[in-house]
LOPALUM-938579 format. One record per residue: residue in three letters; residue number from 1; x, z, y of N, C-alpha, C, O, CB in turn. Coordinates in pm, 1 decimal. Glycine has a CB too. Layout:
LOPALUM-938579
Ala; NUM; X; Z; Y; X; Z; Y; X; Z; Y; X; Z; Y; X; Z; Y .
...
END
This chain:
LOPALUM-938579
Met; 1; -1218.3; -600.5; -1112.4; -1361.8; -589.2; -1134.9; -1422.8; -725.4; -1124.0; -1376.0; -808.8; -1046.5; -1427.4; -491.9; -1035.7 .
Lys; 2; -1523.9; -748.9; -1198.3; -1596.6; -876.0; -1194.9; -1737.5; -847.0; -1139.5; -1782.0; -732.3; -1136.3; -1603.3; -943.2; -1339.6 .
Asp; 3; -1805.4; -952.8; -1096.5; -1940.6; -942.1; -1047.9; -2023.8; -867.2; -1147.0; -2014.8; -891.3; -1267.4; -1999.7; -1078.2; -1020.6 .
Gly; 4; -2107.1; -774.2; -1097.3; -2194.5; -697.6; -1181.0; -2134.5; -564.8; -1224.8; -2205.7; -476.4; -1272.3; -2231.3; -777.4; -1299.3 .
Asp; 5; -2003.5; -551.1; -1208.7; -1938.1; -424.3; -1239.5; -1971.9; -326.5; -1124.5; -1995.3; -368.4; -1011.1; -1780.1; -442.9; -1257.1 .
Tyr; 6; -1973.8; -196.9; -1156.0; -1992.6; -99.0; -1050.5; -1909.0; 20.8; -1081.6; -1865.0; 40.1; -1194.9; -2139.9; -60.2; -1034.6 .
Met; 7; -1886.8; 101.5; -980.9; -1807.4; 220.7; -996.1; -1891.6; 344.5; -980.0; -1986.0; 348.2; -901.0; -1694.6; 221.5; -897.7 .
Ile; 8; -1856.6; 444.3; -1055.1; -1928.7; 571.9; -1044.8; -1833.9; 674.3; -987.8; -1729.4; 701.8; -1046.8; -1984.6; 618.7; -1183.4 .
Phe; 9; -1868.6; 731.6; -873.1; -1783.7; 836.3; -810.8; -1788.6; 956.1; -897.0; -1896.2; 997.2; -940.4; -1829.1; 871.8; -666.5 .
Ser; 10; -1670.7; 1016.4; -924.7; -1661.7; 1135.3; -1009.0; -1648.3; 1257.3; -919.9; -1543.9; 1280.5; -858.9; -1542.2; 1125.7; -1107.9 .
Lys; 11; -1756.2; 1335.3; -913.4; -1758.7; 1460.8; -837.3; -1651.8; 1559.0; -898.0; -1581.5; 1631.5; -827.6; -1905.9; 1525.4; -840.8 .
Glu; 12; -1646.2; 1554.5; -1033.1; -1552.0; 1651.9; -1098.9; -1411.0; 1619.5; -1062.3; -1335.0; 1711.2; -1031.4; -1566.3; 1650.5; -1253.8 .
Lys; 13; -1370.1; 1493.4; -1063.5; -1235.2; 1455.7; -1020.5; -1210.1; 1492.2; -878.4; -1103.7; 1544.2; -844.8; -1212.6; 1309.1; -1038.8 .
Ala; 14; -1307.2; 1465.5; -793.0; -1291.2; 1497.3; -648.0; -1276.4; 1648.9; -633.9; -1191.1; 1694.3; -557.7; -1415.4; 1444.6; -561.9 .
Arg; 15; -1351.2; 1722.8; -699.9; -1342.9; 1872.9; -688.7; -1208.6; 1919.8; -735.5; -1149.7; 2005.4; -669.4; -1454.8; 1943.9; -772.1 .
Leu; 16; -1155.6; 1870.0; -844.6; -1030.1; 1905.8; -900.1; -918.6; 1875.1; -800.4; -832.0; 1959.2; -776.5; -1008.2; 1833.8; -1031.2 .
Ile; 17; -920.2; 1756.3; -742.5; -818.9; 1716.5; -646.8; -825.5; 1806.2; -521.9; -722.4; 1848.6; -469.8; -837.0; 1568.0; -608.4 .
Met; 18; -948.1; 1834.6; -474.8; -964.3; 1919.1; -362.5; -906.1; 2058.4; -390.5; -838.9; 2116.7; -305.4; -1110.0; 1927.3; -325.4 .
Ala; 19; -932.1; 2109.2; -507.5; -881.1; 2245.4; -544.2; -730.2; 2243.9; -551.8; -663.3; 2334.9; -502.8; -940.0; 2293.6; -681.2 .
Asn; 20; -676.5; 2138.6; -614.2; -527.7; 2127.2; -627.6; -458.7; 2113.9; -494.3; -342.7; 2152.7; -480.7; -490.3; 2007.0; -714.2 .
Lys; 21; -527.1; 2059.9; -395.7; -469.7; 2044.4; -259.3; -516.6; 2147.6; -161.4; -489.4; 2141.3; -41.5; -502.5; 1909.8; -204.5 .
Cys; 22; -592.5; 2248.9; -219.8; -647.5; 2356.9; -135.0; -729.3; 2301.4; -15.3; -715.8; 2349.3; 97.3; -531.7; 2446.2; -82.4 .
Met; 23; -811.3; 2203.1; -41.3; -891.8; 2144.8; 65.9; -1038.4; 2181.7; 42.3; -1086.9; 2179.8; -70.8; -873.3; 1989.1; 72.4 .
Ser; 24; -1106.2; 2214.6; 148.7; -1248.0; 2241.6; 140.1; -1324.1; 2109.5; 168.0; -1266.4; 2010.6; 213.3; -1289.7; 2355.2; 241.3 .
Met; 25; -1455.9; 2112.4; 139.1; -1534.4; 1993.9; 174.4; -1530.9; 1965.2; 322.7; -1532.7; 1849.2; 363.7; -1677.4; 2010.6; 129.9 .
Ala; 26; -1525.9; 2069.9; 403.7; -1519.3; 2052.0; 550.2; -1388.8; 1980.0; 583.1; -1389.0; 1889.2; 666.2; -1528.1; 2190.8; 626.5 .
Asp; 27; -1277.5; 2017.9; 520.4; -1148.2; 1954.0; 546.3; -1157.1; 1803.5; 514.0; -1111.6; 1720.0; 592.2; -1035.0; 2022.1; 461.8 .
Val; 28; -1215.4; 1770.4; 399.5; -1225.4; 1631.5; 355.7; -1315.0; 1553.0; 453.2; -1281.8; 1443.7; 499.1; -1281.5; 1623.6; 210.2 .
Thr; 29; -1433.4; 1616.9; 482.5; -1525.7; 1550.6; 572.2; -1463.2; 1520.4; 707.4; -1486.7; 1414.0; 764.6; -1648.3; 1634.7; 590.5 .
Arg; 30; -1386.4; 1610.4; 756.9; -1317.8; 1589.6; 887.1; -1214.4; 1478.5; 878.6; -1208.8; 1390.4; 964.4; -1249.4; 1719.7; 933.9 .
Lys; 31; -1129.9; 1484.0; 770.5; -1025.5; 1380.5; 756.8; -1082.4; 1243.3; 727.0; -1025.9; 1142.0; 768.1; -928.4; 1418.6; 647.3 .
Ala; 32; -1194.2; 1239.4; 655.5; -1257.6; 1116.4; 619.2; -1344.1; 1061.0; 733.5; -1391.4; 947.6; 727.1; -1340.4; 1137.0; 495.2 .
Glu; 33; -1363.3; 1140.0; 834.6; -1451.3; 1105.1; 947.9; -1593.6; 1069.3; 899.0; -1652.5; 968.3; 937.2; -1390.8; 985.6; 1028.0 .
Leu; 34; -1644.0; 1157.6; 813.2; -1781.4; 1138.9; 767.4; -1875.9; 1230.8; 838.8; -1831.1; 1333.9; 889.0; -1791.5; 1161.1; 619.0 .
Ala; 35; -2000.5; 1201.9; 847.1; -2104.8; 1291.2; 904.7; -2093.5; 1424.3; 827.2; -2057.5; 1425.4; 709.5; -2255.1; 1226.7; 892.4 .
Asn; 36; -2124.0; 1533.0; 893.2; -2110.8; 1665.4; 835.7; -2181.4; 1680.8; 699.4; -2128.2; 1744.6; 608.5; -2165.2; 1766.4; 932.3 .
Thr; 37; -2294.3; 1625.3; 687.1; -2372.3; 1642.8; 562.1; -2341.6; 1538.4; 449.2; -2378.0; 1556.7; 333.0; -2520.7; 1635.5; 596.5 .
Thr; 38; -2275.2; 1432.2; 489.2; -2259.9; 1322.3; 387.8; -2190.0; 1368.9; 265.3; -2244.3; 1352.0; 156.1; -2182.9; 1204.3; 445.5 .
Leu; 39; -2071.0; 1427.8; 274.7; -1996.3; 1471.9; 153.7; -2073.9; 1581.0; 78.0; -2072.2; 1581.9; -45.0; -1854.4; 1525.7; 193.3 .
Tyr; 40; -2141.4; 1672.3; 148.4; -2215.4; 1779.8; 85.0; -2329.7; 1716.6; 2.7; -2357.9; 1762.6; -107.9; -2270.5; 1881.7; 192.2 .
Lys; 41; -2394.9; 1612.7; 55.3; -2502.4; 1547.8; -19.6; -2445.6; 1473.9; -145.1; -2507.3; 1476.2; -251.6; -2578.9; 1447.6; 73.4 .
Ile; 42; -2331.0; 1410.7; -130.7; -2268.6; 1337.2; -242.5; -2228.0; 1436.0; -352.3; -2250.4; 1410.0; -470.5; -2143.8; 1255.6; -193.4 .
Met; 43; -2167.1; 1551.3; -312.5; -2110.0; 1643.0; -407.6; -2205.0; 1742.2; -465.1; -2167.5; 1816.6; -555.7; -2002.0; 1713.2; -346.8 .
Ala; 44; -2329.0; 1747.4; -416.2; -2426.1; 1846.0; -465.5; -2449.7; 1821.7; -617.0; -2465.5; 1707.9; -661.3; -2562.5; 1836.2; -384.2 .
Asp; 45; -2451.7; 1930.5; -693.2; -2469.1; 1920.4; -834.4; -2598.6; 1846.7; -876.8; -2598.9; 1774.9; -976.7; -2467.0; 2056.8; -891.8 .
His; 46; -2703.3; 1864.2; -803.7; -2831.4; 1800.4; -841.1; -2843.9; 1654.8; -784.5; -2942.8; 1585.6; -808.6; -2950.2; 1887.9; -788.8 .
Ser; 47; -2743.0; 1613.4; -711.3; -2751.2; 1487.5; -644.7; -2712.4; 1368.7; -734.4; -2615.7; 1375.1; -810.4; -2664.9; 1491.0; -524.1 .
Ser; 48; -2789.8; 1261.5; -723.4; -2756.1; 1137.7; -793.8; -2703.2; 1031.0; -701.5; -2686.8; 915.2; -740.0; -2875.8; 1085.3; -866.5 .
Ile; 49; -2676.2; 1072.9; -575.7; -2630.8; 982.0; -473.7; -2492.2; 923.3; -511.6; -2398.8; 996.7; -543.8; -2625.1; 1054.5; -337.4 .
Gln; 50; -2482.7; 792.9; -506.6; -2356.0; 727.1; -531.9; -2305.4; 668.1; -399.7; -2369.7; 579.8; -342.9; -2370.7; 616.7; -641.9 .
Pro; 51; -2189.1; 717.1; -349.7; -2140.3; 663.8; -224.4; -2095.4; 519.8; -235.4; -2063.1; 469.9; -343.2; -2028.4; 747.3; -174.2 .
Ser; 52; -2094.3; 454.3; -119.9; -2044.5; 311.9; -116.1; -1892.5; 312.1; -141.3; -1824.5; 414.1; -130.1; -2077.5; 241.4; 25.8 .
Leu; 53; -1845.5; 196.8; -174.3; -1697.4; 179.9; -196.8; -1622.2; 219.4; -68.6; -1514.9; 279.4; -74.6; -1661.4; 28.4; -237.4 .
Lys; 54; -1680.5; 184.7; 47.6; -1617.3; 218.9; 176.5; -1605.3; 371.7; 186.5; -1499.9; 423.0; 224.1; -1700.7; 160.9; 298.1 .
Thr; 55; -1710.4; 443.0; 153.8; -1707.9; 588.8; 163.5; -1615.9; 646.5; 62.1; -1543.3; 740.4; 94.8; -1845.7; 647.0; 146.5 .
Ile; 56; -1613.1; 597.5; -59.2; -1518.0; 643.0; -160.8; -1377.0; 618.9; -109.3; -1292.3; 706.1; -128.6; -1540.8; 570.0; -297.2 .
Gly; 57; -1346.9; 510.5; -47.2; -1217.7; 483.2; 11.7; -1178.6; 580.5; 119.1; -1063.2; 622.7; 127.0; -1215.8; 347.6; 66.5 .
Arg; 58; -1274.4; 616.8; 202.5; -1247.1; 714.9; 309.4; -1219.1; 853.0; 245.5; -1128.9; 924.6; 289.1; -1369.2; 723.6; 410.7 .
Ile; 59; -1295.0; 888.5; 144.7; -1271.1; 1019.1; 74.4; -1132.4; 1021.1; 10.4; -1057.3; 1118.0; 21.3; -1380.5; 1044.5; -36.2 .
Ala; 60; -1101.6; 910.2; -56.8; -972.9; 897.9; -123.3; -860.0; 912.1; -24.6; -764.2; 985.5; -48.8; -962.4; 765.4; -195.7 .
Lys; 61; -870.7; 842.4; 86.1; -766.0; 843.6; 192.8; -750.9; 988.6; 244.6; -639.3; 1037.3; 262.8; -804.4; 743.6; 313.9 .
Ala; 62; -864.9; 1056.4; 267.9; -856.1; 1194.4; 314.8; -787.5; 1285.3; 214.3; -718.3; 1379.9; 252.2; -993.9; 1247.6; 345.1 .
Leu; 63; -806.6; 1256.5; 86.3; -745.8; 1338.4; -18.2; -603.8; 1288.3; -51.2; -531.3; 1355.1; -124.9; -834.4; 1337.2; -145.2 .
Gly; 64; -564.9; 1176.8; -0.1; -431.8; 1126.3; -23.7; -409.9; 1071.3; -165.9; -301.3; 1080.8; -223.1; -333.7; 1234.7; 3.6 .
Val; 65; -519.0; 1013.2; -220.3; -513.1; 959.0; -356.2; -568.1; 813.4; -356.6; -641.6; 774.3; -265.9; -595.2; 1050.6; -455.6 .
Pro; 66; -531.5; 735.6; -458.9; -595.7; 603.9; -467.5; -742.1; 617.5; -510.6; -779.3; 713.4; -578.4; -519.4; 512.9; -566.5 .
Val; 67; -824.3; 520.2; -470.3; -965.0; 517.7; -501.5; -988.7; 537.5; -653.9; -1079.8; 608.9; -695.7; -1026.3; 384.9; -453.4 .
Gln; 68; -905.0; 472.7; -732.3; -919.6; 481.6; -879.0; -925.9; 625.5; -933.3; -987.5; 651.6; -1036.6; -804.2; 409.6; -944.8 .
Glu; 69; -860.6; 718.2; -860.9; -860.3; 855.4; -908.7; -995.3; 927.1; -885.7; -1017.8; 1037.3; -935.6; -748.7; 932.1; -840.2 .
Leu; 70; -1082.0; 862.8; -810.6; -1211.2; 925.5; -787.8; -1324.4; 855.2; -861.3; -1441.9; 881.0; -835.4; -1240.9; 928.8; -640.7 .
Ile; 71; -1288.0; 765.9; -953.7; -1385.7; 685.7; -1025.6; -1397.1; 738.0; -1172.4; -1296.5; 766.9; -1237.3; -1344.5; 533.0; -1022.2 .
Ser; 72; -1520.3; 748.6; -1220.5; -1535.8; 787.5; -1359.9; -1500.8; 668.5; -1451.4; -1525.6; 552.7; -1417.7; -1681.0; 837.3; -1386.7 .
Glu; 73; -1445.2; 699.4; -1562.3; -1401.1; 598.1; -1661.2; -1524.0; 555.2; -1744.5; -1511.8; 471.2; -1833.7; -1285.1; 656.1; -1756.0 .
END
């Protein structure tokens, strides 16, 4: 990535990975050590919240996938 580039967190990809791994949002929140409402706010359908790279990294680690798998193309 170069300066000025940004990443967009993909809720759809995260949901698919969670479903494939039979993980709930509570499971991911606990493993990612996020505040109880953080993931729920990020994942809400009406939400335009974009998590920080650090938070995306924590979610990816909790899901056992590389960060790139949670980024929109």
